[in-house]
Structure formats: structure tokens, C-alpha cells
N, CA and C of each residue as an Amber inpcrd file, in Angstrom:
protein
   555
 -38.5730000  18.6930000 -24.1230000 -39.2550000  18.0250000 -25.2790000
 -39.7140000  16.4540000 -24.3370000 -39.8700000  16.0190000 -23.5360000
 -41.1190000  15.0380000 -22.8730000 -41.9190000  14.6200000 -23.1950000
 -42.4420000  13.7340000 -23.2390000 -43.6010000  12.9310000 -23.6560000
 -44.0640000  12.7340000 -22.3020000 -45.2150000  13.0950000 -22.3720000
 -46.3200000  12.7280000 -21.3520000 -47.3800000  11.8500000 -21.6300000
 -47.7520000  10.9180000 -20.5800000 -48.8930000   9.7010000 -21.0180000
 -49.8070000  10.3830000 -20.4440000 -51.2050000   9.5930000 -20.6910000
 -52.4930000   9.7260000 -20.1870000 -52.4030000   9.0960000 -18.7150000
 -52.9790000   9.0430000 -17.7810000 -52.9580000   8.1650000 -16.4100000
 -52.7850000   6.5090000 -17.0170000 -52.1890000   5.7790000 -16.2040000
 -52.8440000   4.3730000 -16.2040000 -52.4650000   3.6760000 -15.1510000
 -52.5800000   2.5550000 -15.1860000 -53.1780000   1.6720000 -13.8340000
 -52.8410000  -0.1670000 -14.4940000 -51.7110000  -0.2910000 -13.9680000
 -51.7980000  -1.8850000 -14.0940000 -52.3790000  -2.8190000 -13.5230000
 -53.2900000  -3.3720000 -13.7720000 -53.7810000  -4.2250000 -13.0730000
 -53.0460000  -5.5350000 -12.2860000 -52.7770000  -5.6710000 -11.5560000
 -52.1760000  -7.2320000 -10.2700000 -52.2830000  -8.4250000 -10.9400000
 -52.9890000  -8.3360000 -11.3050000 -52.9980000 -10.3090000 -12.1210000
 -52.8540000 -10.1410000 -13.5060000 -52.5860000  -8.6990000 -14.3040000
 -52.6340000  -9.1330000 -15.4350000 -50.4210000  -9.4200000 -15.3350000
 -50.3150000  -8.1400000 -14.4850000 -49.1380000  -8.3730000 -13.9050000
 -48.3000000  -9.6000000 -14.0320000 -49.2750000  -9.9870000 -12.7560000
 -48.5200000 -11.5700000 -12.1740000 -48.4890000 -12.7170000 -13.2880000
 -49.4400000 -12.4840000 -14.3120000 -49.6620000 -13.6360000 -15.5460000
 -48.5940000 -13.5370000 -16.3260000 -47.9550000 -12.1590000 -16.5990000
 -47.1170000 -11.3550000 -17.6020000 -45.8420000 -12.3940000 -17.2210000
 -45.3470000 -11.9520000 -15.3080000 -44.2910000 -12.1050000 -15.2690000
 -44.1890000 -13.4540000 -14.7480000 -45.3150000 -14.6750000 -14.4420000
 -45.4560000 -16.1520000 -14.7420000 -44.8820000 -16.3320000 -15.8410000
 -45.5170000 -15.8790000 -17.3290000 -44.9100000 -16.3580000 -18.6740000
 -43.7140000 -16.0140000 -18.6770000 -43.1300000 -15.0350000 -18.3590000
 -41.9240000 -14.7350000 -18.3910000 -40.9220000 -15.7830000 -17.5680000
 -41.1250000 -15.6920000 -16.3650000 -40.1530000 -16.8670000 -15.6630000
 -40.5250000 -18.0200000 -15.7860000 -41.7320000 -18.2100000 -16.0360000
 -42.1300000 -20.0910000 -16.7780000 -40.9650000 -20.4400000 -18.6100000
 -41.0930000 -19.2320000 -18.9750000 -40.3810000 -19.4040000 -20.1450000
 -38.7670000 -19.3720000 -20.4980000 -38.4740000 -18.8090000 -19.1630000
 -37.0640000 -19.0400000 -19.0850000 -36.7900000 -20.1920000 -17.9140000
 -37.5020000 -20.6030000 -17.1710000 -36.9580000 -21.6710000 -15.9690000
 -37.5640000 -23.1330000 -15.9960000 -38.3310000 -23.0540000 -17.2860000
 -39.6610000 -24.2810000 -17.6200000 -38.4310000 -25.8990000 -16.8100000
 -37.3400000 -25.5940000 -17.4690000 -36.4580000 -26.7730000 -17.1630000
 -35.6620000 -27.3190000 -15.3420000 -35.8530000 -25.7160000 -14.7470000
 -35.9810000 -26.1040000 -13.5490000 -36.8450000 -27.3110000 -12.7290000
 -37.7950000 -27.1880000 -13.5430000 -38.8830000 -28.1030000 -12.9370000
 -38.5880000 -29.4220000 -12.9970000 -37.9760000 -29.7900000 -14.1820000
 -37.8200000 -31.0830000 -14.6200000 -36.5400000 -31.9580000 -13.3310000
 -36.0460000 -31.0250000 -13.0010000 -34.3200000 -31.1240000 -11.8670000
 -35.0720000 -32.1110000 -10.7880000 -36.1740000 -31.6070000 -10.1860000
 -36.7700000 -32.3870000  -8.7970000 -37.5010000 -33.9470000  -9.6640000
 -38.0320000 -33.4230000 -10.7060000 -38.5070000 -34.4980000 -11.1940000
 -37.7240000 -35.6650000 -11.7230000 -37.0060000 -35.8080000 -12.3550000
 -35.6380000 -36.7460000 -12.5570000 -35.2490000 -36.9130000 -11.3700000
 -34.4910000 -36.1750000 -10.1570000 -34.1110000 -36.6920000  -8.8820000
 -34.6730000 -37.6110000  -8.2850000 -36.0870000 -36.9460000  -8.1580000
 -36.7990000 -38.5660000  -7.0530000 -37.3440000 -39.4000000  -8.2080000
 -37.4580000 -39.2520000  -9.5860000 -37.6640000 -40.3160000 -10.5010000
 -36.7300000 -41.5090000 -10.3280000 -35.4470000 -41.5440000  -9.8560000
 -34.1820000 -42.0670000 -10.1370000 -34.5490000 -43.1970000  -9.6130000
 -34.9390000 -43.3250000  -8.2480000 -34.7820000 -44.4810000  -7.6630000
 -36.2010000 -45.4620000  -8.1450000 -37.0140000 -44.8230000  -8.9180000
 -37.9940000 -45.9230000  -9.7550000 -37.1050000 -46.3940000 -10.6170000
 -36.2480000 -45.7170000 -11.3860000 -35.2930000 -46.4300000 -12.3260000
 -34.5670000 -48.1570000 -11.9300000 -34.7250000 -47.7600000 -10.5230000
 -33.5320000 -48.8770000  -9.8590000 -34.3570000 -50.3530000  -9.7590000
 -35.4760000 -49.4020000  -8.9330000 -36.4620000 -50.3470000  -7.9880000
 -37.7260000 -49.6530000  -7.8780000 -38.2530000 -50.3370000  -9.5980000
 -39.8210000 -49.6600000  -9.5870000 -40.8660000 -49.6160000  -8.4670000
 -41.2130000 -47.8940000  -8.1960000 -42.1650000 -48.2140000  -7.2740000
 -43.6400000 -47.2660000  -7.2200000 -44.6830000 -47.2150000  -7.1590000
 -45.6380000 -46.2010000  -7.7810000 -45.2610000 -44.6200000  -7.4490000
 -44.7370000 -44.9470000  -5.7670000 -44.0450000 -44.6460000  -4.4700000
 -43.3380000 -43.1860000  -4.5250000 -42.1320000 -43.8380000  -5.3650000
 -41.2230000 -42.7940000  -5.8050000 -41.3020000 -42.1290000  -7.0670000
 -42.3750000 -42.5380000  -8.0110000 -43.1280000 -42.3610000  -9.2850000
 -44.2060000 -40.7780000  -8.6880000 -44.9260000 -40.9780000  -7.6240000
 -45.8160000 -39.9410000  -6.7720000 -44.9640000 -39.0970000  -6.1620000
 -44.0820000 -39.3960000  -5.5020000 -43.3060000 -38.7120000  -4.6820000
 -42.1590000 -37.6040000  -5.4220000 -42.2100000 -38.2140000  -6.9240000
 -41.3710000 -36.8730000  -8.0370000 -42.2870000 -35.9970000  -8.6840000
 -43.5530000 -36.8720000  -8.8790000 -44.8020000 -35.8590000  -9.3970000
 -44.6640000 -34.6690000  -8.2070000 -45.1740000 -34.9730000  -7.0620000
 -45.5720000 -34.0340000  -5.7820000 -44.4290000 -33.1800000  -5.4540000
 -43.2820000 -33.2580000  -5.5080000 -42.2970000 -32.3980000  -4.8530000
 -42.0880000 -31.5470000  -6.3840000 -41.9040000 -31.7760000  -7.5650000
 -42.2930000 -31.0720000  -8.7210000 -43.2740000 -30.1470000  -8.9580000
 -44.4590000 -30.5450000  -8.4220000 -45.7750000 -29.8960000  -8.5520000
 -45.3250000 -28.4840000  -7.2510000 -44.9690000 -29.2910000  -5.7950000
 -44.7050000 -28.4030000  -4.8280000 -44.1920000 -27.0980000  -5.5410000
 -42.7520000 -27.5200000  -6.2940000 -41.6270000 -26.6190000  -6.3160000
 -42.1890000 -25.5680000  -7.1960000 -42.9730000 -26.0530000  -8.5080000
 -43.8610000 -25.1860000  -9.5840000 -44.9810000 -24.0160000  -8.7040000
 -45.6080000 -24.4380000  -7.3920000 -46.4080000 -24.0670000  -6.6060000
 -45.2340000 -22.5550000  -6.3430000 -44.3730000 -22.9310000  -5.2810000
 -43.5180000 -22.4530000  -4.7290000 -42.8780000 -20.7610000  -5.4150000
 -42.2980000 -21.8310000  -6.6020000 -41.9480000 -20.5510000  -7.3110000
 -42.8800000 -19.4530000  -7.8990000 -44.2660000 -20.3370000  -8.1850000
 -45.3120000 -19.2350000  -8.7210000 -45.6500000 -18.9400000  -7.8340000
 -45.4960000 -18.7130000  -6.8070000 -45.9770000 -17.8310000  -5.0900000
 -45.0130000 -16.9180000  -5.0660000 -43.8390000 -17.2650000  -5.5200000
 -42.7380000 -15.6740000  -5.0540000 -43.2460000 -15.1810000  -6.7840000
 -43.3480000 -15.4470000  -7.4770000 -43.0100000 -14.4630000  -8.9760000
 -44.9610000 -13.0810000  -8.2550000 -45.5360000 -14.1380000  -7.4430000
 -47.3720000 -13.6310000  -7.4700000 -46.8580000 -12.8360000  -6.1870000
 -46.2690000 -12.6810000  -5.2520000 -45.8800000 -11.9630000  -4.4410000
 -45.0940000 -10.8100000  -4.3420000 -44.6700000 -10.0950000  -5.6210000
 -44.3960000  -9.3510000  -5.9970000 -45.5210000  -8.2840000  -6.0520000
 -46.6450000  -8.7070000  -6.6360000 -47.6990000  -7.7090000  -6.3990000
 -47.8530000  -7.2020000  -4.7390000 -47.8160000  -8.1520000  -4.2560000
 -47.9340000  -7.8720000  -2.5060000 -46.9680000  -7.0690000  -1.5920000
 -46.2140000  -6.9080000  -1.9730000 -44.7180000  -6.1400000  -1.5940000
 -45.0360000  -4.9860000  -1.4850000 -44.9800000  -4.0890000  -0.6140000
 -44.8770000  -2.7130000  -0.3970000 -44.1360000  -1.8670000  -1.3470000
 -42.7170000  -2.5090000  -1.2620000 -41.8740000  -1.9240000  -2.4170000
 -42.4530000  -1.3970000  -3.7590000 -43.3070000  -2.9860000  -4.5410000
 -43.6970000  -2.5840000  -5.5970000 -45.2470000  -2.0890000  -5.9190000
 -45.4960000  -1.4240000  -4.6810000 -47.0760000  -0.8750000  -4.8380000
 -47.2730000   0.1720000  -5.5620000 -45.8240000   0.9640000  -6.1530000
 -45.8880000   2.2510000  -7.2810000 -46.0700000   1.3680000  -8.7110000
 -46.0640000   0.0210000  -8.4990000 -46.0210000  -0.1820000  -9.7970000
 -47.3660000  -0.8660000 -10.2180000 -48.1370000  -0.6160000  -9.2890000
 -49.5320000  -1.1730000  -9.3840000 -50.9200000   0.2410000  -9.5970000
 -50.1610000   1.6410000  -9.1410000 -50.4390000   2.6310000  -8.6400000
 -51.0610000   3.1750000 -10.3660000 -52.2710000   4.0830000 -10.0410000
 -52.6930000   4.8380000 -11.2540000 -51.4610000   6.0610000 -11.4060000
 -50.9950000   5.8510000 -12.6180000 -49.7600000   7.5020000 -13.0210000
 -49.6200000   7.5520000 -14.2080000 -49.2300000   8.6650000 -14.3630000
 -49.0200000   8.9310000 -15.6570000 -47.4400000   8.5660000 -15.3000000
 -46.9790000   9.0250000 -17.0760000 -45.6060000   8.9570000 -17.3570000
 -44.9210000  10.2600000 -17.5080000 -43.6630000  10.3530000 -17.6610000
 -42.7840000  11.5970000 -18.2230000 -42.0750000  11.0730000 -18.5360000
 -41.6510000  11.1000000 -19.7140000 -40.1760000  10.4000000 -20.0840000
 -39.3940000  11.4490000 -21.1370000 -37.8890000  11.3530000 -20.5530000
 -37.1680000  12.4390000 -21.4410000 -35.7390000  11.7350000 -21.6670000
 -35.1510000  12.3480000 -22.0650000 -33.5940000  11.9040000 -22.4030000
 -33.1430000  11.5950000 -21.0800000 -33.1500000  12.0060000 -19.8040000
 -32.4310000  12.1340000 -18.3050000 -33.4310000  10.7070000 -17.7790000
 -34.8120000  10.6920000 -17.4970000 -35.4190000   9.6790000 -16.6960000
 -37.0950000   9.7400000 -17.6660000 -37.3650000   8.7210000 -16.4820000
 -38.7820000   8.5530000 -16.4700000 -39.2070000   8.9020000 -15.2310000
 -40.3150000   9.8210000 -15.2920000 -41.1820000  10.0030000 -13.9740000
 -42.3140000   9.1840000 -13.6330000 -42.7470000   8.6630000 -13.0380000
 -43.8630000   7.9460000 -12.5070000 -44.0860000   8.7930000 -11.9730000
 -45.7990000   9.3910000 -12.0920000 -46.1770000  10.8030000 -11.5780000
 -47.8690000  10.5710000 -10.6510000 -47.9820000  10.4000000  -9.6860000
 -48.9170000  10.0920000  -8.9370000 -50.1390000  11.3320000  -9.2910000
 -49.2370000  12.1600000  -8.7010000 -50.4180000  14.1150000  -8.8450000
 -49.2490000  14.8840000  -9.1840000 -49.3160000  15.8590000  -9.2230000
 -48.2590000  16.8340000  -9.3490000 -47.0770000  16.9980000  -8.3750000
 -47.5240000  16.7840000  -7.0970000 -46.1600000  16.7700000  -5.9140000
 -45.5410000  15.5950000  -5.9270000 -46.3110000  14.4340000  -6.0440000
 -45.9410000  12.9300000  -5.7700000 -45.3230000  12.1750000  -7.1460000
 -43.8850000  12.1140000  -6.7550000 -43.7050000  11.3840000  -8.0250000
 -42.2950000  10.3910000  -7.9360000 -42.2620000   9.6570000  -8.8620000
 -40.8240000   8.8360000  -8.5280000 -39.7160000   8.3960000 -10.0560000
 -38.7980000   8.7520000 -10.0180000 -37.9720000   8.6770000 -10.7350000
 -37.3240000   7.7480000 -11.5000000 -37.0500000   7.2320000 -13.0530000
 -36.2220000   6.4270000 -12.7120000 -35.5430000   6.9140000 -13.6680000
 -33.9910000   6.7180000 -13.3050000 -33.1410000   6.8100000 -14.5600000
 -32.9850000   5.7400000 -15.2070000 -32.3620000   5.8610000 -16.7760000
 -32.4190000   5.4780000 -17.8500000 -31.0520000   4.0980000 -17.6870000
 -30.3310000   4.0760000 -16.9850000 -29.3300000   3.0930000 -16.5140000
 -29.8100000   2.1580000 -15.4460000 -30.8600000   2.3450000 -15.0550000
 -32.1200000   1.0150000 -14.0640000 -32.4730000   0.0720000 -14.9990000
 -32.6190000   0.4460000 -16.3970000 -33.5770000  -0.0530000 -16.8750000
 -32.8350000  -0.9330000 -17.8860000 -32.9410000  -2.2700000 -17.8030000
 -32.2550000  -3.6090000 -18.0150000 -32.6890000  -3.5090000 -19.7710000
 -33.4790000  -3.7010000 -20.1750000 -33.9920000  -4.1120000 -21.3500000
 -35.7940000  -3.2720000 -21.7620000 -35.8080000  -3.2280000 -23.3860000
 -36.8160000  -3.2410000 -23.1050000 -37.6010000  -3.8580000 -24.7160000
 -38.8020000  -4.3940000 -24.3930000 -39.4470000  -5.2250000 -25.2090000
 -40.6070000  -4.4880000 -25.7770000 -41.0570000  -4.5790000 -27.1760000
 -42.3960000  -4.2670000 -27.7230000 -42.8360000  -5.4560000 -28.1530000
 -44.4960000  -5.2410000 -28.2060000 -45.1420000  -6.1250000 -28.5620000
 -45.6010000  -5.6900000 -29.6040000 -47.4630000  -6.0550000 -29.8690000
 -47.9730000  -5.0580000 -31.1140000 -48.8770000  -4.2940000 -30.4180000
 -49.2960000  -4.0220000 -28.8980000 -49.2800000  -2.6850000 -28.4230000
 -49.2040000  -2.5320000 -27.0840000 -48.0380000  -2.4590000 -27.3370000
 -47.4510000  -1.7570000 -25.6460000 -45.8390000  -1.8860000 -25.7590000
 -44.8750000  -1.4820000 -24.4300000 -43.3580000  -1.3780000 -24.1900000
 -43.4740000  -2.2190000 -23.1720000 -42.7650000  -2.9830000 -22.6750000
 -42.1930000  -3.5620000 -21.5610000 -41.0760000  -3.3640000 -21.3730000
 -40.6390000  -2.5080000 -20.0060000 -39.7110000  -2.1330000 -19.4970000
 -38.9940000  -3.0940000 -18.6650000 -37.8520000  -3.7180000 -18.6240000
 -37.8320000  -4.3220000 -17.5540000 -36.5410000  -3.5770000 -16.2780000
 -36.4570000  -3.6470000 -15.0210000 -35.8810000  -2.9530000 -14.4190000
 -34.8480000  -4.0930000 -14.2380000 -33.4880000  -3.5890000 -14.2150000
 -32.1980000  -4.0860000 -13.7620000 -32.5490000  -4.9720000 -12.2500000
 -32.0580000  -5.8570000 -12.3660000 -31.8540000  -6.4490000 -10.9020000
 -31.0130000  -5.8390000  -9.7650000 -30.3780000  -6.3590000  -8.7220000
 -29.6700000  -5.4860000  -7.7800000 -28.2220000  -6.2540000  -8.7220000
 -27.1400000  -5.4950000  -7.9160000 -25.8120000  -5.5290000  -8.5650000
 -25.3210000  -6.7000000  -7.4230000 -24.2700000  -7.6640000  -7.8420000
 -23.1880000  -8.3080000  -7.1690000 -23.1830000  -7.7250000  -5.2670000
 -22.8210000  -6.3210000  -5.6380000 -22.8760000  -6.0760000  -3.9120000
 -23.7060000  -5.6020000  -3.4640000 -24.6790000  -5.7920000  -4.2510000
 -25.8830000  -5.4510000  -3.4170000 -26.4380000  -6.4220000  -2.5450000
 -25.9700000  -7.8390000  -3.3260000 -26.4160000  -9.3100000  -2.7750000
 -26.1050000  -9.9530000  -1.6370000 -26.9200000 -10.3430000  -0.5570000
 -26.2000000 -10.8480000   0.6390000 -24.9770000 -11.7370000  -0.2320000
 -24.1090000 -12.3110000   0.5930000 -23.1140000 -13.4080000   0.5500000
 -23.7390000 -14.6680000   0.8910000 -23.0690000 -15.6470000  -0.0500000
 -23.1260000 -16.9950000   0.4150000 -24.4420000 -17.6110000  -0.4810000
 -24.6620000 -18.3600000   0.6640000 -26.1780000 -19.1780000  -0.1250000
 -27.6560000 -18.3580000  -0.2900000 -27.2570000 -17.2610000   0.3140000
 -28.9620000 -16.2480000   0.1560000 -28.2510000 -15.6070000  -0.7950000
 -27.3680000 -15.0410000  -1.2340000 -26.9570000 -14.1990000  -2.3820000
 -27.2380000 -15.3220000  -4.0210000 -26.7620000 -16.4780000  -3.4500000
 -27.0210000 -17.6040000  -4.5470000 -28.7950000 -17.5070000  -4.9260000
 -29.2780000 -17.4770000  -3.6040000 -30.4160000 -18.2090000  -4.0760000
 -31.4210000 -16.8730000  -4.2050000 -31.3620000 -15.5220000  -4.1820000
 -31.2350000 -14.0920000  -4.6990000 -31.0760000 -13.7300000  -6.4860000
 -30.2490000 -14.4130000  -6.3780000 -29.2220000 -14.3080000  -8.1220000
 -30.2990000 -15.5930000  -8.7900000 -30.5210000 -16.5420000  -8.4930000
 -31.2900000 -17.5320000  -9.5740000 -32.3050000 -17.0340000  -9.5400000
 -32.9570000 -16.8560000  -8.1240000 -34.4540000 -16.7980000  -8.6000000
 -35.0410000 -15.9680000  -8.2080000 -34.6190000 -15.0400000  -8.9160000
 -34.6810000 -12.9570000  -9.0820000 -36.5390000 -13.4920000 -10.1930000
 -37.2850000 -12.0040000  -9.8220000 -38.3290000 -12.0760000 -10.6510000
 -38.2880000 -10.8240000 -10.8680000 -38.9120000 -11.1470000 -12.3430000
 -38.8940000  -9.9040000 -13.6690000 -39.6230000  -8.8280000 -12.6810000
 -39.1260000  -7.3980000 -12.9090000 -39.5210000  -6.2940000 -12.5920000
 -39.6900000  -5.5000000 -13.6190000 -40.9550000  -5.0960000 -14.2620000
 -40.8370000  -4.2410000 -15.3150000 -42.3420000  -3.0920000 -15.1130000
 -41.9400000  -2.3980000 -15.7180000 -43.0370000  -1.3870000 -16.4190000
 -44.0160000  -1.8000000 -18.0530000 -44.8310000  -1.5770000 -17.8670000
 -45.8970000  -1.9360000 -18.9480000 -46.7130000  -0.5330000 -19.5710000
 -46.3400000  -0.4110000 -20.8580000 -46.6360000   0.9730000 -20.9070000
 -47.6610000   0.7420000 -22.3300000 -48.6610000   0.8290000 -22.1930000
 -49.6510000   0.5660000 -23.0860000 -49.7590000   1.6640000 -24.4690000
 -49.7260000   1.3660000 -26.0730000 -49.7700000   2.4750000 -26.7890000
 -50.7400000   3.6560000 -26.3050000 -51.3550000   2.6740000 -25.8320000
 -53.3770000   3.7520000 -25.8430000 -53.2220000   4.6550000 -24.4940000
 -52.0070000   4.8400000 -24.2490000 -51.5190000   6.0970000 -22.9740000
 -50.7370000   6.5760000 -23.4880000 -50.6580000   6.9330000 -24.5820000
 -49.5690000   8.1470000 -25.3560000 -50.8570000   8.9580000 -26.1530000
 -50.6600000  10.4600000 -25.6380000 -51.1660000  11.4550000 -26.2700000
 -51.8380000  11.3060000 -27.9860000 -50.4000000  10.6000000 -28.6420000
 -50.6710000  11.1530000 -30.1810000 -49.7770000  10.1570000 -30.3350000
 -49.8630000  10.1860000 -31.7160000 -48.6690000   8.7320000 -32.8170000
 -47.4400000   9.6550000 -32.7020000 -47.5300000  11.1250000 -32.3580000
 -46.6950000  11.4780000 -32.7030000 -45.8160000  11.0780000 -31.4140000
 -46.3080000  11.2450000 -30.3240000 -46.0160000  10.8960000 -29.1320000
 -44.7690000   9.4750000 -29.1120000 -45.7120000   8.7160000 -29.6540000
 -45.4420000   7.2020000 -29.9520000 -43.9870000   6.9750000 -30.7290000
 -44.2170000   7.7800000 -31.6560000 -42.7180000   7.9060000 -32.7190000
 -41.7440000   8.1170000 -31.8350000 -41.9440000   9.2150000 -31.2060000
 -40.5110000   9.9340000 -30.2320000 -40.5870000   9.3970000 -29.1170000
 -40.8930000   8.5060000 -28.6510000 -40.9320000   7.2260000 -27.6720000
 -39.4960000   6.3410000 -28.6600000 -40.4500000   5.8090000 -29.8890000
 -39.8580000   4.7780000 -30.1620000 -38.3110000   5.3230000 -30.8640000
 -38.3700000   6.6580000 -31.0200000 -36.9320000   7.1190000 -31.5480000
 -35.5220000   7.0870000 -30.0320000 -36.3840000   7.5390000 -29.0970000
 -35.8230000   7.8510000 -27.9620000 -35.7230000   6.3880000 -27.4390000
 -35.8050000   5.3680000 -27.5940000 -35.5660000   4.1630000 -27.3360000
 -34.6660000   3.4220000 -28.2340000 -34.9260000   3.9790000 -29.3940000
 -33.3890000   3.7290000 -30.4560000 -32.1070000   4.0890000 -30.0830000
 -32.0950000   5.7670000 -29.7720000 -31.1450000   6.1690000 -29.1120000
 -30.4600000   5.6440000 -27.9710000 -31.3250000   5.2610000 -26.9880000
 -30.4580000   4.6620000 -26.1300000 -30.5920000   2.8990000 -26.1030000
 -30.7080000   2.6130000 -27.3780000 -30.4320000   1.2500000 -28.2930000
 -30.5660000   0.0260000 -26.6790000 -32.0040000   0.4150000 -26.9000000
 -33.0930000  -0.8670000 -26.2900000 -33.8800000  -1.4430000 -27.1110000
 -34.4680000  -1.0090000 -28.6080000 -34.5860000  -1.5900000 -29.4960000
 -33.9410000  -1.2800000 -30.8220000 -34.3320000  -2.5140000 -31.6490000
 -33.4240000  -2.0360000 -32.7240000 -33.4620000  -1.2310000 -33.5730000
 -32.3860000  -0.1420000 -34.8270000 -32.6430000   0.0780000 -35.5150000
 -33.1770000  -0.0340000 -36.5220000 -33.9440000   0.8080000 -37.2410000
 -34.5790000   0.5000000 -38.4620000 -33.3310000  -0.2490000 -39.6570000
 -31.7900000  -0.1010000 -39.5470000 -31.0690000  -0.5800000 -40.6930000
 -30.6990000  -1.8480000 -39.8400000 -30.5320000  -1.7650000 -38.5680000
 -29.8750000  -3.1600000 -38.2910000 -31.3110000  -4.1770000 -38.2270000
 -32.6070000  -3.5480000 -38.3140000 -34.0620000  -4.9500000 -38.5860000
 -33.4830000  -5.2090000 -39.8530000 -33.2210000  -4.6120000 -40.5320000
 -33.2470000  -5.0400000 -42.0910000 -31.8300000  -5.7980000 -42.8160000
 -31.1030000  -5.7260000 -41.7490000 -29.6900000  -6.5720000 -42.2680000
 -29.5660000  -8.2020000 -41.7400000
């Protein structure tokens, strides 16, 4: 009782836009930190140089963080996210199949959360656990500035409305999307 989809390929630019939107929705306040810190001297002894430096450092931070998110599309490890694949989804796993012989399996415990919008599902993969991260400052950086990695499954890749209902039911059983009873309550 597996759900088989049509072939689909996620565009790298679309993926980057969605990932950037996710990151900046969550981390917009971090861009204010360099702005405030470099503006403090201007509050004591005003100079346009301090204001210009604060704006410049903030813009640099935004550019570096955005480049980090965009870099996911260029890494070899994430190339499978942007290949033309079809999905086979069942109770045990999600198979990303390039062809009949080549596939990659994702277990359901590798999925952190699933969001649904009007025309697609987004399945966000879990980040590395604490014991998989390096220690010290590098581990803190990796944990703090992680990039969301997700699968984008548009509704149009499902072969029938019945497959879409089956997918919805499977996600409810796995507690990734709310059940109808909890939506009403």
C-alpha cells in the first residue's frame, strides 16, 4: 500500500527562496544585534561614521547568512534534493527513486515536521543531534546557524486524489499534521 508519485524536480532557485524565507522569518531579530551594537557609540558621541558602520556590518551579516543558506543548493550532499525523482511513500519509509536501480531511503524518524500549504507538503528533515555535532564553538555555530533542509512535494505529483487522501491519512497517523478532531477543537 505504497503511494507512488510522478517524477518531480525541485528548482534550486525556488528551494533557496523558500529556505531564505524560512530562515529570515525565524531569525530576523539576529540582524538587529550588529545594528544595535555598532550604533551604541553613536548614542554617546554621535557621528555618521558609527551609523554607517552599523548599517554596513548589518548588511554584511545578512549577506553572509543568506549566502550560507544559498550554499545548500551547491553542496554535493544535497544534490539528491534537486534531481528528478519520484517518491514511493509507505508506513516504513520515503524512497526517492532516480530510476529502478538507484534510490535513497528516508526513514520517518528522520522527518522533524511537515507543513502543508494550499498546494504542497514540506517535509523538514531533522538536523544533527548533539552527539553528532563538533564540540565547543564550532558545535555552537553549527547548531545556531543551521539551514532548513526539506522535501517539497507538490500535490500535482500525486497520481490521483485518492493518493493525496492516503498521504494525508499517513501524515495524520504519524502525527505530522493535526487530525480533524484537533482542528475543530
